[in-house]
C-alpha positions as CSV (number, residue, x, y, z in Angstrom):
1,F,10.4,28.1,-41.1
2,S,11.0,30.9,-38.5
3,F,7.7,30.1,-36.8
4,L,8.7,26.5,-36.3
5,F,12.1,27.6,-35.1
6,F,10.4,29.9,-32.6
7,I,8.2,27.0,-31.2
8,F,11.2,24.6,-30.9
9,S,13.3,27.3,-29.2
10,K,10.6,27.9,-26.6
11,V,10.4,24.2,-25.9
12,N,14.2,24.0,-25.5
13,L,14.2,27.0,-23.2
14,A,11.4,25.5,-21.0
15,T,13.4,22.3,-20.5
16,A,16.5,24.3,-19.4
17,E,14.7,25.8,-16.3
18,P,15.5,24.3,-12.9
19,V,13.1,21.5,-11.8
20,Y,11.2,22.3,-8.6
21,E,11.2,19.5,-6.1
22,P,8.5,19.7,-3.4
23,P,9.6,19.3,0.3
24,Y,7.8,15.9,0.5
25,A,9.7,14.5,-2.5
26,K,12.3,12.6,-0.4
27,W,9.5,10.9,1.6
28,G,7.5,10.2,-1.5
29,K,10.4,8.3,-3.0
30,I,10.8,6.3,0.2
31,A,7.1,5.6,0.3
32,V,7.1,4.2,-3.3
33,E,10.4,2.2,-2.8
34,K,9.2,0.6,0.4
35,T,5.7,-0.1,-1.0
36,I,7.3,-1.9,-4.0
37,Q,9.3,-4.0,-1.6
38,R,6.2,-4.8,0.4
39,Y,4.1,-5.6,-2.6
40,P,6.5,-7.1,-5.2
41,Q,3.6,-8.7,-7.1
42,S,2.2,-5.2,-7.9
43,D,3.0,-2.1,-9.9
44,V,2.5,1.4,-8.5
45,I,0.3,3.1,-11.1
46,D,-0.7,6.3,-9.3
47,Y,0.6,8.5,-6.5
48,L,-1.0,11.1,-4.3
49,H,0.6,13.3,-1.6
50,I,-2.1,13.8,1.0
51,G,-0.1,16.1,3.4
52,R,2.1,16.4,6.4
53,E,1.0,15.9,10.0
54,Q,2.9,16.7,13.2
55,K,2.7,13.6,15.5
56,T,4.8,15.0,18.3
57,P,7.0,18.1,18.6
58,T,9.9,16.1,17.2
59,V,8.1,13.6,14.8
60,S,6.2,14.4,11.6
61,I,4.3,12.1,9.3
62,E,4.2,12.5,5.5
63,K,1.0,10.9,4.1
64,F,0.5,9.4,0.7
65,K,-2.0,7.2,-1.2
66,L,-0.6,4.9,-3.8
67,W,-2.7,3.0,-6.2
68,L,-1.4,-0.5,-7.1
69,R,-2.2,-3.1,-9.8
70,L,-1.3,-6.7,-9.5
71,K,1.2,-7.6,-12.3
72,D,-1.3,-10.1,-13.7
73,G,-3.9,-7.3,-13.9
74,S,-6.4,-9.2,-11.8
75,R,-6.8,-6.6,-9.1
76,E,-6.3,-2.9,-8.3
77,F,-6.2,-1.5,-4.8
78,G,-5.0,1.5,-2.8
79,V,-2.5,1.7,0.0
80,Y,-2.3,4.6,2.4
81,V,1.4,5.0,3.3
82,N,2.6,7.1,6.3
83,V,6.3,7.9,6.5
84,E,7.4,9.0,10.0
85,F,10.6,11.2,10.3
86,E,12.3,13.8,12.4
87,P,11.8,17.1,10.5
88,R,14.8,18.8,12.3
89,T,17.3,16.1,11.2
90,E,15.4,14.6,8.2
91,R,15.9,11.1,9.8
92,Y,13.6,8.4,8.6
93,L,11.9,6.6,11.5
94,G,9.4,4.2,10.0
95,I,6.5,3.5,7.7
96,T,3.0,2.1,8.0
97,Y,0.6,0.8,5.4
98,T,-3.2,0.6,5.2
99,E,-4.9,-1.1,2.2
100,T,-8.1,0.2,0.8
101,D,-10.3,-0.7,-2.2
102,R,-11.0,2.9,-2.9
């Protein structure tokens, strides 16, 4: 019994730790929300953060690849999503999409 108690106490302690949120999380949420709006007939089934690029001294782009599946299951496809923002103010500027079959 004490062994099981030890295992469950470790699990409970692990869940009490603060959750780390990466710096791109805000932009990833926007990428997913806007992609769902653009492709309402699809479900987002996978998500990949590609990285951040500096477009100009005042504008950055957070890059993602989302994998979508049509709700009827007839097709899967990828969408590269670029979210532009001002890193100094965290102001959202815009988004672009590029579909891919890979």
